[in-house]
N, C-alpha and C positions, 0 to 999 in steps of 0.2 A: 505495498496499497502508499502511494506517495504521501509525505512529508510536506510536497510544497505544491502551490499552484502558480498559475501564469494568467497571468492578469497584463492585461492591455490599457494604458493610461493617458489623456490629454494632458500635454502640459504649454505652460506660456515658451517663450523661445526662450526668455533669458532665465529661467527655471533649468531649463534641459543644460543650458548652458554651463552654468553653477554646478551642475552635479558631474558633468562630464568635467570640467576642471577638477572637481577632487582627485574623480579616475588619475586622470594624464597627472597629477602631483603628487599620486602616490600616497595619500590621504587613505582612500579608498584602496580596496581589489577591485571595485567594476559598480556601475551602476545598480547592479537590486543589494549590491551593503549599503551605498548610501540610502537605496529606498529604507531597507530593513532598521539600522539605524535613528532615522526620523522616524518611524513608525513605531520605535522601540523608547524615545525621548518622548511622544508626545503619550504614549499611555502613564509610562512614568508620571508626567505632568499630570492628566487626566490622575492618577491615582493619592497624587500628593492633595489635592484643588479636595477632591472625597475625603481624604484625612481633616484636613483644614475644616472641610464646611461642617461633618461629624463630628470633631473635638473642641473646637474654640466656637465656633458661628451656634454651630444648637446649644453648647457652654453659653452664653454669652445671654441667648433669646431665652434658655430657662431660669437663668437669672431677672433676667430683665421682668420675665412673670413673673418670680415670684417676690421681687422686690422694685418695680415699678418708678421710684424716687431716685435710680440707679440711670435714669436715661438722663440722655445729654443730646437738647436739641441742634440741631442744624446749626441755626447761629452760635449757639456758641462753640460746636465745635468745628469751624471754619471757623474763627478769631483763634482759638488752639492751636491752628494749624498753621495762623496766617503770622502769629508771635513765634509757631516753634521756625515758621521758611526765615523768617526776620532774621532770628536768634543764628539759624544756619549764616547764612548768608554774612553778618556780621565777621561768623571766626571764620570763615572763609572766604574773603574779600580772596583780591584779585591778588595783592600788594603778600600777602601772608602765605595766597599759596607759592609766590614764587620763591618767597623767603625758604619755604620749605623746600621746593625743589635744590634749590642753592644750596639747602644743608644735605641734601644728600647726594648733590655729584649727578643735578638732571640738568638737562639748559630748557 
């Protein structure tokens, strides 16, 4: 019994060129291997999202259902994210990033 199945797909020219480039570079042995790796990666990502949803999102939902006072409004969340973004911009100013690169010997 076969453990593989042959399929035919249609791709944009740019995608097929990228796949062939990966094979030409030696990164992959064949075009099929590129597809298999891509599908494995997709399945891992889907499993990670599912795990996150089941573990963290469901727990947060249950906690809010138990104690609605823990809820944060959209407006409050936006304000907190804006403040966090502003603080990050200040600590990662272009001059500070240049200084960090210089101390690391990066041009």
